C-alpha positions as CSV (number, residue, x, y, z in Angstrom):
1,M,-14.2,175.4,27.5
2,N,-10.9,173.7,27.3
3,L,-10.7,172.1,23.7
4,N,-7.1,170.6,24.7
5,K,-8.6,168.1,27.5
6,V,-9.9,164.6,26.1
7,I,-12.2,162.9,28.2
8,R,-11.6,159.3,28.5
9,P,-12.9,156.5,28.0
10,N,-14.9,157.7,25.2
11,N,-16.0,155.9,21.8
12,F,-12.9,156.0,20.3
13,T,-10.9,154.7,23.3
14,H,-13.9,152.3,23.9
15,Y,-13.6,151.0,20.2
16,L,-9.7,150.6,20.3
17,G,-9.8,148.4,23.9
18,D,-12.6,146.1,22.6
19,A,-10.2,145.7,19.3
20,I,-7.2,144.9,21.0
21,R,-8.7,143.0,23.8
22,N,-10.5,141.1,20.9
23,A,-7.5,140.2,18.6
24,R,-5.4,139.3,21.8
25,E,-8.2,136.8,23.1
26,K,-8.5,135.2,20.0
27,L,-4.7,134.6,20.0
28,G,-5.0,133.3,23.2
29,L,-2.5,135.9,24.6
30,S,-2.8,137.3,28.4
31,Q,-2.3,140.7,29.1
32,A,1.0,140.2,30.6
33,E,2.2,138.5,27.6
34,L,0.9,140.7,25.2
35,A,2.6,143.4,27.1
36,E,6.0,142.3,27.3
37,L,5.6,141.7,23.4
38,I,4.6,145.6,22.9
39,F,7.3,146.4,25.6
40,T,5.0,148.1,27.9
41,R,3.6,147.1,31.7
42,R,0.3,145.0,31.8
43,A,-1.3,147.4,33.6
44,T,-0.6,150.3,31.0
45,L,-2.5,147.4,28.4
46,S,-5.4,147.0,30.6
47,D,-5.8,150.9,30.9
48,I,-5.6,150.9,27.0
49,E,-7.9,147.7,26.7
50,N,-10.6,149.6,29.5
51,G,-10.2,152.5,27.4
52,K,-8.8,155.0,30.0
53,T,-5.5,155.8,27.9
54,E,-4.6,155.6,24.3
55,P,-1.6,153.9,23.2
56,D,1.1,156.0,21.5
57,A,2.4,155.3,17.7
58,S,5.0,152.8,18.7
59,T,2.7,150.9,20.7
60,L,0.1,150.8,18.2
61,S,2.8,149.6,15.7
62,Y,3.9,147.0,18.3
63,L,0.4,145.7,18.9
64,A,-0.4,145.4,15.0
65,R,2.8,143.6,14.6
66,S,2.2,141.2,17.7
67,L,-1.5,140.8,16.9
68,G,-1.1,139.8,13.2
69,K,-3.4,143.2,12.1
70,P,-3.4,146.3,10.3
71,I,-3.4,149.6,11.8
72,S,-6.6,150.3,10.5
73,Y,-8.0,147.3,12.5
74,F,-7.5,149.3,15.6
75,F,-9.8,152.2,14.4
76,S,-13.5,152.4,14.2
77,P,-14.9,152.7,10.8
78,A,-16.4,155.9,11.7
79,S,-12.9,157.4,12.4
80,Y,-12.0,157.3,8.5
81,K,-13.5,157.5,5.1
82,N,-15.6,154.9,4.1
83,I,-15.5,153.8,0.5
84,K,-19.2,153.6,-1.1
85,P,-19.6,150.8,-3.4
86,E,-20.2,153.4,-6.4
87,D,-16.2,154.4,-5.8
88,L,-15.2,150.8,-6.8
89,N,-14.2,150.3,-10.1
90,P,-15.6,146.6,-11.3
91,L,-12.1,145.2,-10.7
92,E,-12.2,146.4,-7.0
93,S,-15.7,145.0,-6.8
94,E,-15.1,141.8,-8.1
95,L,-12.0,141.3,-5.8
96,L,-14.2,142.2,-2.9
97,I,-17.0,139.8,-3.9
98,H,-14.7,136.7,-3.9
99,F,-13.0,138.5,-0.7
100,Q,-16.3,138.3,1.1
101,Q,-16.9,134.2,0.1
102,I,-14.2,133.4,1.8
103,W,-15.2,131.5,4.8
104,D,-12.0,131.6,7.0
105,D,-10.7,134.3,8.7
106,Q,-7.0,132.9,8.4
107,L,-7.8,132.5,4.8
108,K,-8.8,136.2,4.6
109,Q,-5.4,137.0,6.2
110,V,-3.5,135.2,3.7
111,V,-5.6,137.0,0.7
112,I,-4.4,140.3,2.3
113,F,-0.8,139.4,3.0
114,Q,-0.6,138.4,-0.7
115,V,-2.4,141.7,-2.2
116,K,-0.6,143.6,-0.2
117,A,2.8,142.3,-1.3
118,I,1.7,142.3,-5.1
119,A,0.6,146.1,-4.6
120,E,3.9,147.1,-3.1
121,F,5.9,144.9,-5.8
122,D,8.6,146.8,-7.7
123,P,9.3,145.3,-11.2
124,T,12.4,147.4,-11.4
125,Q,14.3,145.2,-9.7
126,T,12.9,142.2,-11.2
127,L,13.8,143.6,-14.4
128,L,17.5,144.7,-13.8
129,N,17.9,140.9,-12.2
130,A,16.5,139.7,-15.5
131,V,19.1,141.9,-17.5
132,D,21.8,141.1,-15.7
133,L,21.1,137.3,-15.9
134,T,20.6,137.7,-19.7
135,I,24.1,139.3,-20.1
136,S,25.5,136.6,-18.1
137,E,23.9,134.0,-20.1
138,K,25.4,135.9,-23.3
139,E,29.1,136.1,-21.8
140,N,28.7,132.0,-21.0
141,E,27.7,131.4,-24.1
142,T,30.4,133.2,-26.4
143,K,32.8,131.7,-23.7
144,L,31.3,128.3,-24.7
145,H,31.5,129.0,-28.5
146,E,35.2,129.8,-28.0
147,L,36.0,126.5,-26.3
148,I,34.5,124.7,-28.8
149,K,36.2,126.5,-31.6
150,Q,39.6,125.5,-29.7
151,M,38.8,122.0,-29.2
152,R,37.9,121.5,-32.7
153,K,41.4,123.1,-34.0
154,N,43.2,120.5,-31.4
């Protein structure tokens, strides 16, 4: 038995292809239009959507960007570890409860974008900018006091 041979289509490639097709159709894109956005041929995209082949890493990245989806969107929940409710702390549970109450998928995307931005936020640069601004303001204040002293002398 050859373990290196992968039979396609299979459950993974079907799920992946369906996810791509659904996202593409939701955006109103044709296969030709999406193929151009991801730098591949329409026939290749068709093969991917039909589960006959899998995209390489760069194509998957282009798909995620072009379709406005996280890369995890293209993978079946069975292909990664599910987080159990008991694994969530109270704040994570509260966030999930409120997120599930959002009625519009576009609004959910906005929330995901904002949470990602907050998660990636590094306060170090903000702190450094604040220090630079404080120093600059202090220097300006000193110059202003010197100018007032000179004006009083005159």
